[in-house]
C-alpha angles and dihedrals in degrees: 000000000000093000090046094052093048089052090053092049090046091055093050091049093055091051090049091049091054092048090226127121114187122206106199122216120231090255092052091049090049091055095047091047091052090053092044091058089050097044122003092190110039123185123242091257091051090053092052089046092053090052090055093045095048113049092191088069094053094100091057122087120232090241092056089050089052089052089050092054090048091053090046095053088047093053092047091053093046089049094050089045092050089049090049092049096047089052092048086049092052089046094049091048092053092044089050090055090051090052095047089052093047086049093053090046090052090049090053088049092051091048088051094049093047088052092048090048095053088044093054093045090054091047087052092053091046089050091052090051091047093056086064095060115095091216110097090186091066091054094048094047091052091051091050090053092060096038095062107141110247099193122079116243117268120264108244094191114117121257120263124247114293120270091005114121104210096157132098118266088229090062093056092046090053092052089047091053093050091050092051093050090048094047096050088051090057094040100047106002138060101265090117126037102236123198124192111263112248113264096012114117118175117234141132094281095040125104089243140270109323123188135167129210122263121206096355129128114259123003123303140179136177131195134181122191148140126258131184094234134095118255094252094052087046093052092048091052095047091050091058093069100170089063092065108012106081095192094054114103100183145336118209120194103218099180141355126208130181121223130216093248096059096265132117134231117207128186110215137191111202132185126196126197119240109247093220140027092244096070137054121248120258130235132193134204102203145176116215120195122195119190144149118240125220093259090055095258114143114224126195112186133176143187141164121265118224141165094272089067097055088233132132117295137218121213116239117265121228116257093016132102116220107237128187128237107202116209104308136148149120131290109201122187130181115252125220111253092023138303132063141274109222131196115196124192121184113183119170143163103210096185097243092188088078096069135062113280092246090060096046095097085066091064097034096053117106086182091060092046089053095052097044101039118009098039090037089061092050094047091048092054093047090049093051086049093053093045091054093045094045107031097178130146109251136181119010092350093300123137117229094254090054093051089046089054091052092052088050089053091049093050096042091051093050094048091049088053093050095047101037101198117204091219088062092055102264117144126176125242124221119273123251089227095274113088098201095101124042119205125202130181132203126190100152115143091237093056097048099035094081093047098050093044091053090055101051092131103125095273121109118267111283095223144331100220142039123221121199122199112194138170140162128215140181122244129196135194097004121101114234095231091054093050096046092048088053090050091049096046099037104046094155091063091070113008126087117224093213091055092050089049093049093051091046094050086053090056092050086054091221128129113287139162134235111271123225110232106247140140115258140166116265130229115236115307111219121189113208111192115228111170143333138194123251097267094037091238089129129031136178124212143167114237116211115202104196129214098006097141097092096064097082122026093193092058122092093220138148119231098255131058124204128205126187104220134191118197128184139162100040093134109098093193091065106094120223095005121156113229116218138179118182126167137171131190114253137189117253089246086062094201121191093240097048113126118257116214100175129193127176149112136291122196119187121184114236093198126078092228129055127227107262098213121131115281090232098064103116127146124216106217093212101047097024093217108196128197119199122230092249092053098037104049116102123211113288094020112156102215094183091073098083099127126135116289126201132192138163121235125204124196125191127173124182126203129190114215148153112272094235088059091056097114093046095046089048093054092046091048094052091048092049096048092046090053089049090052090051091047093050090048090053094046091047089051091053096045095050115115093244088069091060117085124241095221127084120257143057137266097215127211118269117277095036130093126253108287094236088056095046087052091053095047092050092053094043094052090045089054091044099051102030101033099230138084119266098204135031106211135154124237094254092060122074120237092237094052090051091048091046091057097041110133093226121073109257114190129172121204130190127257097244135123087261105032116214128187116260101173141017138169123239090272089051093052091046091050092050093038093226140107131253088259100045089044089078089063093060119089123211094242094055094070094056129066121229099277090045090052095051094048090045096051093040087062100031096098089060089069092056091046105043099015102241143039133193117222124201123237121285150126131301134166134239124227087264090056093251114147115244124195119205129186095224140330134219125205123194136172112249111212128189134230091283090052089247116143110256106173145321119269120207123197114194108200122210096354125177139163117266 
């Protein structure tokens, strides 16, 4: 805003110095506006051309036209800024209203707790007095008075026939009204003691107010937030649960009834995928009640139906555990100025007794429920709202809705592989005597039809069956986010090039041979960002594996392999987040109707808390880079939370094959998944906190100087060429430690034809969203767009000649493809003790994500 204001003032001053004030006619303004929309900042030659082309502007000097464009740009920026501030003000007003309501609710809860505390204190005193009475009868009678059962006896009558509604409409309406009352008491009342979810702080840029239950049966989570959609649209989206709840397999509407007050009652049957191969899937028999309250709020509430309510019943399904949804739902209120204020409550009893004891935390964690269900609903609504307000074509010419559909196909295909439901055509193969890997095959026509139709390109069918090899393993002392990030950034540590080539050849639908599982060196792995969600908790990308054609001479393969990849849960600071990496080979044409046969990893934390270590602590198995605790701890790191962490990892890989090759493919798949398990165990052991030294400092990769020496060279060169000190540090602190914690991003790149980064401080790693190890795979040109690269390389020789250069503020990109703005940048030549050039150092000042 300061730059804009100064521009306006400069334009006014020019006009005053010339002593001429021009009043433009409507025709002149129209001509200038037309050019402004074509080119907001025309050059001097373009302005002169405009005067020649438009006779009505002939009486205006070029300098005055320049002033007009400066003022026009100034007004446009002011208009955009005013619009942005108005939107922020509306959001803050609505958020303030939410916080005031939350404050009132907490005050009521405090009053209730104070009352209960005084009541129990009085009861304790009465009990103490009663113990001095010699009459046992009075004591027993008092106890009976307080132990009166509050729940009605269970109905022992047998359930009715399935799908037949033999009960009165009034009974269903009564259950619906009870559900509504209980839901509202949880959403806005004090029926549940809610505590703020760890790591979630309300604010104008936050997802909302998120809380989890404390001391309540089952698992429960609540969220309040703002979305830029009208209440009717919000309710429509939330009812379509499979579109946003990734664990939801299907929701079938069995019957719909209308109520006298304009509401609707729906009877639903819902199935949820099991998150791991070690547990059965869940299903629910539900009543959903939609109604409009007197204040205009829209309410959608749900609960499970069971025999105790004398309502309709649903027989149990094979391979599913019947879980219970306690009164839950959505309270949607219209917001002043547009949009909606939404309250979400999820309260479930997932029957943890039905899973092995080690997995029960998955089904007893309110934090996990909040991440996977409650917050997922809010995020999906915010994503839809942004797509409506900004309907732009994004990565690879795809619109956001098309990319979202691709991510759903990836997730659904992976969930189907993990669960392997018999009604989808999956059947289990016999074990080879070791039960660590489970093999399933599917040759059903419904499964193969879409694949064969999509590849009707003249080649023989690539296969007539799919084999899935899956396994689960327990991990300890390695945060899921760190492990998943390593698997994403270092594919060559676990993947086999022959398997990737085989899968890619199947996608090409050309002739290919069966690979022999073996380790092999990879070509270059290039990550091409495709799309990401608003909060960057999930992102989609295309992985390009270069120069792969030489691995198998009998394959008709191009040199490059493409994988569509979906990654989520890489933020260590997000408590209870499930980390997931799924990918599927795609054709280079990347058509929307191409089949998606995903494989991948899912890592779910089994502990309520997450390890608080720095998100940039990653270990390269080859160079064994080690970052000490002092140099690795980010701001706010709670170093005291170094307790044991557990997680369960599920691996599932799918292979398309010819049915006559089933035995060979099964053997290959078992060997491959077992090799991946061994690689993951090796990586997890290397990434465990016990393998990181407790001392400050670095063990740098081969070919680079000691980190302390490099830090000294950086500071000496900066002082030599720019004449000022780079760091302010006391004698007790090392140069490396001070440089590591410098607030600006400091990065070093090599002196090669294609410069790559060799070192970065903590701020530099955060800016590029990478690690010290993966940093060496990022070239300098990849973080700039075309204009930035041209400007950089045009001035690059200046660094080698005079030793430094200053770069004006601009935009660069992180390794995830996120745009980064910086106020200015400085580049200088780093020389060693022999005064020979060692590298180029960059410092990005006041950077931030756009």
